[in-house]
C-alpha positions, 0 to 999 in steps of 0.5 A: 468552499470548493473541496477535494474528496478522498475516496480510500476504503479497505486495508492500510495498502489503499488508506495510507497512501490517501492519508500521506497525500493528504499530509502533503498537501496540507503542507503545501498549504491546503486547509484540513476544512478543504478535505472530505473523506469517505471511506469504510469501518477499516480505514477510518481507523486510519484517520483518527486524530487527523481532525478532518470530515469523515463519512464512514460508509458500508459499500458493497464489495463483490466477492465474486468479481464482476459476477458479483456486481452484476448479481447485487446490483441495487446495492451499488445503487445504494452506495452510488446515492449514499456517494452522490448525496455526500458529493452534492452536501459537501461541494466535491470539486475534485475526487481522489481515489485510491481504488479498490471497490469504492473507485468504480463508485467514485469515478462514474459519479465524478462523470456524471457531475462532470468532477475532476477525477484522480486515481492512484494505482499501486500495483503493476496489474490494476485491480478491478475498481481501477480498471473500471475507472480508468475507461471514465475521463480522469487520470490514474497515477500508477506506482509502476512504469508499465502497469497493466489492466488499466485504459492506457490513455487515461494513465500517468506513471509517476511512482509510489505514494512515499511516507514523506516521513521517512528518511533513507539510512545509508550506513552499513550496520554492524549487526544484521537487523531482520524486519518482518511485516505482513501488510497493515493487516498482518500475515499469518502466514509469514508469521508462522514462517518466521516463528517455524524459522527460530525454532529451526534455527540457532543464529548469532548477531542476527535479530528480529523487529516482527510486526505481527498485525493487530490480534496476531501476537503470540507471547509464546516465542520468546526468544532471544534477539527477537522483538514482536509489535502488533503494530508500530507508529514510527516506521521511522524507527522500524526502516532504519534499524532494519538490513533486510525486510520480509514482507507481502508485496503488495504496493507497501513493498515499492516503499521498502525498495524506494529506501534500499532495503532488501527485501525476501517477498512472500507474494499473497496466494489467494483471491483476487490480489494473488496475481498482482502481488506475484507479479509485483515482486516478479518486478522488483526480483527482476531489479534485483531488490528482492527475493522472490519465494513460494514456499516455506523451504525456499523462503528458509533456503533463501535466508539462511543463504543470505545471513551466511554472509550478508555482506557478501550477498548484498554486494553480489546480489542487491542492485540499488535502483532510484525510485522516485516518488509520486507524491509531487507530481499528484499533488501538483495536480490535486492542487491545480484542481483545487485551485482552479 
């Protein structure tokens, strides 16, 4: 049986788009046995109970950019050999990767074995993994129209991958509900911003649904109209109840924009993700679907301004922008390659 290799590692930002595409392809009639998922220990948690062929591998990841890969070339070779053996054994003939440090290995091997390669980049400034992949034959789907740091001839703008189970909620809510999440791993910075805000401000007709992230909950904060969760499985529950979201500015920020939920974005400030998160937030701010803040003082001032007269602020400052999902286009390409 000719199989589709799904290569995704790390945080939910990279793994959940892959999972959403798999679920959509299954709904389109592709057998579960046609998928081979190659991931790492963190990524494997997202595929529990999906009954898929899963390989959990330790893939070398550099914390020093290109220099780290050069200095640890022997580790990369080991990763390549492990993945090569999986590709051959499982008869993988189509590869789909959601970027990060597994993308260079997947794209290189797809070139060597003449396998059709597809990638996905969810940020406006592509990471090193997809940048490397864009120099090989194949196609990288982008969530943003003007994605930077990729070889332009091998990219196609399609829009973000969206969880198809999510529904837009257009009805106006009587009370303001603030949703808080810091990405799949949670954010201590955002959590602390919320705790400090709650300590400093007493608000009526405002409530919070706060997703803290695994092992980041704090039971010392027991406020009225405040609910805390480490994780929410049913994101429809979360999105359908909130009026505005406070979050990081990773690829997932397009999900709330797609659902027409205003956002306050606090970009991650450190490491390789800092530049793309800021650029994502800046882009969404210019579209008029998000406020960009860089410090607690900016955050508090912005949130108080919004909450003082939320309906008026929303009318004057929030634009409803039609963001198209890339799911169907990506699935069309993968299905055509699979049945070819």
